[in-house]
N, C-alpha and C positions, 0 to 999 in steps of 0.2 A: 489419517484416512478421511476422505471427503464423505460427508453424510448427505444422502439424497433427500433427507427430510428438510434440508435447508434450501431446497430449490424454490425459485420464484414461480408460483403457480401460473399466473397470467403469462409470464414470459415463456414458460415451458409449453403452454398451450399454443402460443404463437409459433414457436419453433417446431412443434410437432405437426402443425398444419403445413408449414413450409416443407417439412420432411416428407409428409404424405404426398404432397403435390410436386415433389422433386424441385423445390425452389429454395433450398438452403444456399445462402450466400457464401462466398469464399472468405469473407472477412466481416467481423462484427466488432463493435465497441460496446461493451457492457458498462453502463454508468451506474455504480452502486456505492453509496456513501460508506458502507461498511465492508464491501467486497465479498462478504460471506455468501450471500445468495447468488451473486454474480458468478463466483468461482464454482459453486455447487451446480449451477445451471449449465455452465460450460462443460463440466464433467458429465452431467446428465445427458447432454447432447451427444458426447462421445459414446456413452453407454447405449443410447438409442440406436446409433449406427451399428454397434457391435454385439448387442445383447442376443443370446441364443435361447432366451426364455420365451414363454408364450405371451406374457403381458409386458411388452417392451417399454422402457427398460425396467427390469425387475430389481436391479441392484444386487441380486444375490447369486446370479449365475457366475460361472468361472470367468467369463470375459468381463463382466461388469466389475467383479472383485479385483481383477488385475488392473483395470483402469483406475478404480477408486483408490487403490493402494500404490499407484505410481509405477506399476510393473508391466505396462503394455507398450510394445515397440512402436505403436503408431500414435501415441499420446505424449506430448512434451509440455512441461511447465517451466517458465522462466519467472523467478521471484527475486526480489531485491534482498531477501533475507536480512532485513534491518539496515542495509547499506543505504547511503544517500542517493545513489543513482544506479541505473541499469546500463551497463556499458556495451559497446559494440562486441566485446569479447564474449559476452553472454548471448548475443543475438546471432553472431556469425556461424557458430557450429550448428545451431538449430536451423538456420537458413540452408546450410549444406544438407542436413538430414531431410528437410522437407522438400528438397528438389528430387528426392528419390520416390519411387512408387511405394504405396502402402505395403507393409510386410504381410499383414493378415487380413485387414478389412478393405473397404472401398475408399476410405479417406484417411488422411493423417490430420492430426489436431495439434495446434500450436497455441498454447495459452500464455499470455503475459499478464501477470499480476502486478499491481502498482505501475501500470503503464505510463503514468504521468512522470515517472522517474527516468524514462528513457533519455539518454544523452542525445545531442544532435547527431552524432555519428551513428548511434544505434538506430535512431529514427530514419536516417537516410538508407541504412542497410535494410531496414524493414520495408521501406517504400517499394523497393524493387520486388520484394516478395508479394506485397499487396497488389501491385500493378500487374505483374505477369507471373502468377503461380505456375510453376513448371509441372507439378504433379497435382493430383486431386488432394486439396488441402483446405482445411477450415482454420483460419486464424482468428482468435478471440482475444482482444485487448480488454482488460478489466481495470477500471479506474474509479477513483472517488470523485473526480471532477473533470467533466467533459472539456471545460475551458483550458485545462492544463495540457491537453493533447494538441499537438501541432495541427493547424488547419489542413495541411497537405495529407496528413494521416487520417484525420476525421473524414475527409471527403471521399476516402477510398474504403470506408466501412459502412455497414448498416448499423445504426445506433439503436440500442435497446436500453431503456431506462428502468432502473430499479429504485428511482428516487422517491417513489411514493412511500417507501419504508420510513417510519418515524425515527428520527435521530434526536436525542436530547441536546439542549443548547451547548453543554460543556463538550460533549462528544463532537459536535459540529465544529466547535472552536479548536479542539485538539486536532481534528482532521485538517482544518485550514492551516494550523500551525506547522503541520508536517508529520504528525504521527500517523502510522499506518493503522488499519483496523486491527491487525494482530497485536500491535504494540498496545493499543487501547484496551483490548480484551485482557492482556497480561497484567495491566496495572492493578486490578483488584480494588480493594478499599484504599482510598487515598488520604484518609484523615491523618494518619501518622506522618506520611510524607509531606503533606501540606503544612503540618505543624513544624517539621524540621526545616522546611524552606522558610517559613515565617521567622524562625529563630535566626537563620542565616541572614535574612533581610535586616532584622533588628541589629545583629552584630556588625553588619556592614555600616549601618548608620552610626553606630557607637564607635566605629573604628577599633573594634575589639579583636584582639589576636585569636580569640577562640573561634573566629570565623574560619581559620585554616584547619582547626580540628574538626569543625562541623563539615567542611568541604571534604575532608578525608573520609569521614563516616558516610557521607552521602555517596561518595564514589565507590565504596566497598560493595562489590557484587551488584551494582546498579545495572539493570537491563537498559537497552537503548531507549525503550519507552520511558522509563523513569528518569533517565538522563535528560531527555527532551522536556519532560514534565517539569523538572526543576527550573529550567530557564523560562518555560511558559508561566509557571506560577510566580516567579520573581517579577515577570512583566505584569502579571495580573495585580500583584500587590502594589507595584509602583503606579500603575494606572489608576487603581482605586484611591490611592493617596492623592494623586493629582486631581481626581474628581472632587475630592474633599478639600482641595487647596492646601494640602499639607506638604511642607518641605519641597516646594516647587522646583527650585534650582537643583537640589540633590536628586530628586526623582527623575528629572529630565536628563541629568547626567547619567544616572543608572540605566535609563532606557537606551541612551546612545551607546553605552558600553555593551549592553545586551544585544543590540543590533550588530555590533562588531563581532561578538561572540557567535552569533548565528552563522556568520560567514566563516569564522574559524572552524566551528564544529562541522559545517558542511564540507570543509576542506580536510576533514579527518584529523583535526587537532584533537587530542584526547580530552575526555571529559574533565579529568582532574586538572589538566593544564589550563583548560578554559575557566575553571573555577578559580584557580590561582591568579590568572590574568584579571578576572573580575575583582578579586579582593585587593590585588596590588594597585589597580588603576582607579578604584573608587575613592 
């Protein structure tokens, strides 16, 4: 359930002013490094339009609760759910839904989380919706990085930035590497995982067959965020060794393999198969 306590205050004030003066745009791009405030603010706007309480949006009335729990017929969310991309198959049915008139309110709301993951085909399908909305609709794309959104899509949205939110350096690096804000939140304490990856790194350089056992243990019940973090931390260890001029040839070779693995993983090759490929080719 979305928590309205996470709403961006300045951004909400801007949107409420636009709502009061009937100047809400039909499409927005929310740029938020962690996406949490951006998503909460998108739902806040839907609540603002539909709330039947006195202090709108109160977040507690029946209409607000239906929206915040994902049970309102005029509010739709598209999310990658940990996948590497958002496909046209995920956009097409929502496009069809949003060509219809609102069921209960005065607007339909279409939210796309991790919008930077939209495939080219999905972007093209979305462009038609952004250019010529058939029904009263507000489309909100939420992304960690404005520059990863196609210029043709950006130009058709009103951009609202949440980037004044502080993000620590490692979180910023993980976002840049491709982890989503949800995956980063799920990682928790990383000390144990970092140590396991360090052991794998050492076993690779020793050409120790225990690396296969280590890979198996790492793969057991690993979430998508932890899987990505394993490759991220291996790169980090290798780059740190290069900065110290240690085993230059071997670490350069390891980085080349990890770049290939990034492509394999993005093509949905399984995590354990990627680890096996790493061990066999190093």
